[in-house]
C-alpha positions as CSV (number, residue, x, y, z in Angstrom):
1,M,0.0,0.0,0.0
2,F,1.2,3.5,-0.9
3,T,0.1,7.1,-0.4
4,G,0.8,8.7,-3.8
5,I,3.4,11.0,-2.3
6,V,6.4,10.4,-4.6
7,E,9.7,10.3,-2.7
8,T,12.2,10.7,-5.5
9,L,12.9,10.2,-9.2
10,G,14.8,7.1,-10.2
11,T,16.7,6.5,-13.5
12,I,16.3,3.5,-15.8
13,L,19.8,2.1,-16.3
14,A,18.9,-0.9,-18.4
15,V,15.9,-2.6,-20.0
16,E,16.2,-6.3,-20.8
17,P,13.4,-8.3,-22.5
18,Q,12.8,-11.7,-20.8
19,G,10.3,-13.6,-23.0
20,Q,7.0,-11.8,-22.5
21,A,8.3,-9.9,-19.5
22,K,10.9,-7.1,-19.1
23,R,13.6,-6.7,-16.5
24,F,14.6,-3.2,-15.4
25,I,17.7,-1.9,-13.6
26,I,16.8,1.3,-11.7
27,Q,19.1,3.7,-10.0
28,A,17.6,5.3,-6.9
29,P,19.0,7.6,-4.2
30,F,17.6,5.6,-1.3
31,E,18.5,2.3,0.2
32,V,16.5,-0.8,-0.9
33,Y,16.5,-4.4,0.0
34,Q,15.6,-7.6,-1.8
35,G,11.8,-8.4,-1.6
36,Q,10.9,-4.8,-1.0
37,S,7.8,-3.4,-2.7
38,I,8.3,0.0,-4.5
39,A,5.8,1.9,-6.6
40,H,7.2,2.8,-10.1
41,D,5.1,5.5,-11.8
42,G,2.3,4.0,-9.6
43,V,3.1,0.3,-10.4
44,C,4.0,-1.9,-7.4
45,L,7.0,-4.0,-8.3
46,T,9.2,-6.2,-6.1
47,V,12.9,-5.7,-5.8
48,T,14.5,-9.0,-7.0
49,K,18.2,-8.0,-6.8
50,V,20.2,-5.1,-5.4
51,F,23.4,-3.6,-6.8
52,P,24.9,-1.5,-3.9
53,E,27.9,-0.3,-5.9
54,Q,25.5,1.4,-8.4
55,N,22.9,2.5,-5.9
56,A,20.6,0.4,-8.1
57,Y,18.2,-2.5,-8.0
58,E,16.3,-4.9,-10.3
59,V,12.6,-5.4,-10.9
60,T,10.6,-7.4,-13.4
61,A,7.3,-6.5,-15.1
62,V,5.2,-9.4,-16.4
63,K,3.1,-9.5,-19.5
64,E,-0.1,-8.3,-17.8
65,T,1.7,-5.3,-16.2
66,L,3.3,-4.3,-19.5
67,Q,0.0,-4.5,-21.4
68,R,-1.9,-2.4,-18.8
69,T,0.7,0.3,-18.1
70,T,3.3,2.6,-19.7
71,L,6.1,0.3,-18.6
72,K,6.1,-1.2,-22.1
73,Y,7.5,2.2,-23.3
74,W,10.3,2.6,-20.8
75,E,13.8,3.0,-22.2
76,K,17.2,3.6,-20.7
77,G,17.4,7.1,-19.2
78,Y,13.7,7.4,-18.4
79,R,13.0,9.2,-15.1
80,V,10.5,7.3,-13.0
81,N,8.5,8.3,-9.9
82,L,9.4,6.2,-6.9
83,E,7.6,5.6,-3.6
84,R,8.4,3.0,-1.0
85,S,5.5,1.2,0.7
86,L,3.5,2.8,3.5
87,Q,4.5,2.0,7.1
88,P,1.8,1.4,9.7
89,N,2.9,4.5,11.7
90,S,3.2,6.8,8.7
91,R,1.0,9.8,8.0
92,L,-1.3,9.4,5.1
93,D,-0.5,12.7,3.3
94,G,-2.0,11.6,0.0
95,H,-4.7,8.9,-0.3
96,L,-4.7,5.1,-0.2
97,V,-3.0,3.8,-3.4
98,Q,-2.6,0.1,-4.0
99,G,0.0,0.3,-6.7
100,H,-2.4,-1.6,-9.0
101,V,-2.7,0.5,-12.1
102,D,-6.2,0.3,-13.7
103,T,-5.4,1.7,-17.2
104,T,-3.5,4.4,-19.0
105,L,-5.1,7.7,-20.1
106,V,-4.0,10.1,-22.7
107,L,-2.9,13.7,-21.9
108,L,-5.1,16.0,-23.9
109,K,-4.0,19.4,-22.7
110,K,-1.1,20.9,-20.7
111,E,-1.6,24.5,-19.7
112,R,0.6,26.7,-17.5
113,Q,-1.3,28.9,-15.0
114,G,1.1,31.1,-13.3
115,E,3.4,28.9,-11.2
116,Q,1.0,26.0,-11.5
117,W,0.1,23.6,-14.4
118,Q,-3.3,22.2,-15.4
119,L,-3.2,18.8,-17.1
120,T,-6.3,17.5,-18.8
121,F,-6.7,13.7,-19.4
122,S,-9.1,11.6,-21.5
123,L,-11.9,9.8,-19.6
124,P,-13.4,6.8,-21.4
125,S,-17.0,6.2,-20.5
126,Q,-16.4,2.9,-18.6
127,Y,-14.3,4.8,-16.1
128,A,-16.5,7.8,-15.6
129,P,-18.4,6.3,-12.5
130,L,-15.0,6.2,-10.7
131,V,-14.2,9.9,-10.9
132,I,-15.8,12.7,-9.0
133,E,-14.9,16.4,-8.9
134,K,-12.5,17.1,-5.9
135,G,-12.0,13.3,-5.6
136,S,-8.6,11.6,-5.5
137,I,-6.8,9.9,-8.3
138,A,-3.3,8.6,-8.8
139,I,-1.5,9.5,-12.0
140,N,2.0,8.0,-12.5
141,G,1.8,7.2,-8.8
142,V,1.1,10.8,-7.8
143,S,-1.9,11.5,-5.5
144,L,-3.8,14.3,-7.1
145,T,-7.2,16.0,-6.7
146,I,-9.6,16.2,-9.6
147,A,-10.0,19.9,-10.3
148,T,-12.6,19.8,-13.1
149,L,-14.7,17.1,-14.5
150,E,-16.3,16.9,-18.0
151,E,-18.1,14.1,-19.8
152,K,-15.1,12.8,-21.5
153,S,-12.2,14.4,-19.7
154,F,-10.9,15.6,-16.3
155,S,-8.1,17.9,-15.2
156,V,-5.7,18.1,-12.3
157,V,-3.5,20.9,-11.1
158,I,0.2,20.4,-10.6
159,V,1.7,22.7,-7.9
160,P,5.4,23.8,-8.0
161,Y,6.5,21.2,-5.4
162,T,4.9,18.3,-7.4
163,A,6.3,19.7,-10.7
164,K,9.8,19.7,-9.2
165,H,9.7,16.3,-7.5
166,T,7.8,14.1,-10.1
167,N,7.9,13.4,-13.8
168,L,4.4,14.7,-14.5
169,L,5.6,17.7,-16.5
170,F,7.7,15.4,-18.6
171,L,4.4,14.3,-20.2
172,E,3.7,15.6,-23.6
173,V,0.2,16.1,-25.1
174,G,-0.8,12.8,-26.7
175,S,1.3,10.6,-24.3
176,E,-0.1,8.1,-21.9
177,A,0.1,8.1,-18.1
178,N,-0.6,5.3,-15.6
179,V,-3.9,5.8,-13.7
180,E,-5.2,4.1,-10.5
181,F,-8.7,5.2,-9.6
182,D,-9.7,5.5,-5.9
183,V,-10.1,2.1,-4.4
184,I,-13.2,3.2,-2.4
185,A,-14.8,4.4,-5.6
186,K,-14.1,1.0,-7.3
187,Y,-15.7,-1.0,-4.5
188,L,-18.8,1.3,-4.4
189,W,-19.2,1.1,-8.1
190,R,-19.0,-2.7,-8.1
191,F,-21.4,-2.9,-5.1
192,K,-23.9,-0.7,-7.0
193,K,-23.6,-2.6,-10.3
194,F,-23.6,-6.2,-9.0
195,L,-25.0,-6.4,-5.5
196,L,-27.8,-3.8,-5.2
197,P,-30.1,-5.5,-7.7
198,L,-30.0,-8.7,-5.6
199,S,-31.3,-7.0,-2.4
């Protein structure tokens, strides 16, 4: 479990195909250990090997993860949002994020508003019930508040701190971002869709 508060940016040192999976070597400025769960652009991956001399570690993304997320596009040099898992005594500064990306959405618009940026993303109809104005959403692993909501799109505002400490402003119009919808919204939607008619 994570909070959507990105700790740092890591750098992809190597990408190696392994059948239908991919192995990534990632350099990070914090200490990691084998078996640790870390969110990478919102995707929870397990550290399988550590390279202390390079301040780096290894993770593997399987076919399902590659199909559902932007990890299939990662190349050497890519800068990735990193967050280590939530500890029981930690403050929940963002919102509850599982690290299980639901889909990718396309960036439709990128507008500077003074010191802030407004990013507008596509919203396919099947995901519309999971989004509410002023609700929470995780984009590339970053906990954000939905600022505006339209029928086929929504926008979020990126404040200077988030702009400096994440890769969100690296996104270009037309590119995809990993999205995890609020887990409470997903359970409520499923309850309404499948369970209420039985009562």
